[in-house]
C-alpha positions in Angstrom: -13.8 -12.8 9.2 -16.3 -14.3 6.9 -15.0 -16.1 3.6 -17.0 -13.2 1.7 -15.0 -10.4 3.1 -11.7 -12.3 2.8 -13.0 -12.9 -1.1 -13.7 -8.8 -1.1 -10.3 -8.0 0.1 -8.5 -10.2 -2.1 -10.1 -9.0 -5.0 -9.2 -5.1 -3.7 -5.5 -6.2 -3.3 -5.7 -7.5 -7.5 -7.6 -4.1 -8.2 -4.9 -2.3 -6.3 -2.1 -4.1 -7.7 -2.9 -3.4 -11.4 -3.9 0.2 -10.6 -0.6 0.8 -9.2 0.8 -0.2 -12.6 -1.4 1.6 -14.8 -1.9 4.7 -12.9 -0.3 7.7 -14.6 0.1 9.7 -11.2 3.2 8.6 -9.1 1.1 10.3 -6.0 -1.8 8.1 -6.8 0.3 5.2 -7.1 1.9 5.6 -3.4 -1.4 6.3 -2.2 -2.7 2.8 -3.8 0.4 1.2 -2.6 -0.5 2.4 1.0 -3.8 1.2 0.8 -2.4 -2.5 -0.5 -0.2 -2.8 2.6 -2.9 -1.8 5.2 -5.3 -4.5 3.6 -2.3 -6.8 3.1 -1.7 -6.7 7.1 -5.2 -7.0 7.9 -5.1 -10.3 5.9 -2.1 -11.7 7.5 -3.9 -10.8 10.8 -7.0 -12.7 9.8 -4.4 -15.9 8.6 -3.2 -15.8 11.9 0.3 -14.1 11.2 0.3 -11.7 13.9 4.4 -11.1 13.2 4.0 -10.7 9.6 1.0 -8.4 9.9 3.0 -5.8 12.1 6.0 -6.2 10.0 3.8 -5.4 6.8 2.1 -2.5 8.6 5.2 -0.8 9.9 7.2 -1.3 6.3 3.9 -0.4 4.7 3.9 2.9 6.6 7.5 3.5 6.4 8.0 3.1 2.9 4.5 5.1 2.0 5.7 8.1 3.9 9.0 7.9 2.5 7.4 7.7 -1.1 5.2 10.8 -0.6 8.0 12.7 0.6 10.2 11.5 -2.5 7.2 12.2 -4.9 6.2 15.5 -3.6 9.6 16.9 -3.6 10.6 15.5 -7.2 7.1 17.1 -8.4 8.4 20.6 -6.9 11.1 21.2 -9.1 13.6 18.7 -8.2 16.5 17.9 -6.3 17.5 20.7 -3.3 20.5 22.1 -3.6 
């Protein structure tokens, strides 16, 4: 991977982290967090750490799916009976 592409991905990580913090919508924050996790897994793979990349991908997908389920459940009107 060329150095300029790594720079762009690192810049995306910084922008995504800030947008998660300042986003007003919980669902948008969760979706951005999922993209952050995907890019982070790609960078770990590029830096020759495949074990960390696989772990980041698995935890990122699992937590993103769980958070989307919680946000959609909460936005529909509260906790189930």
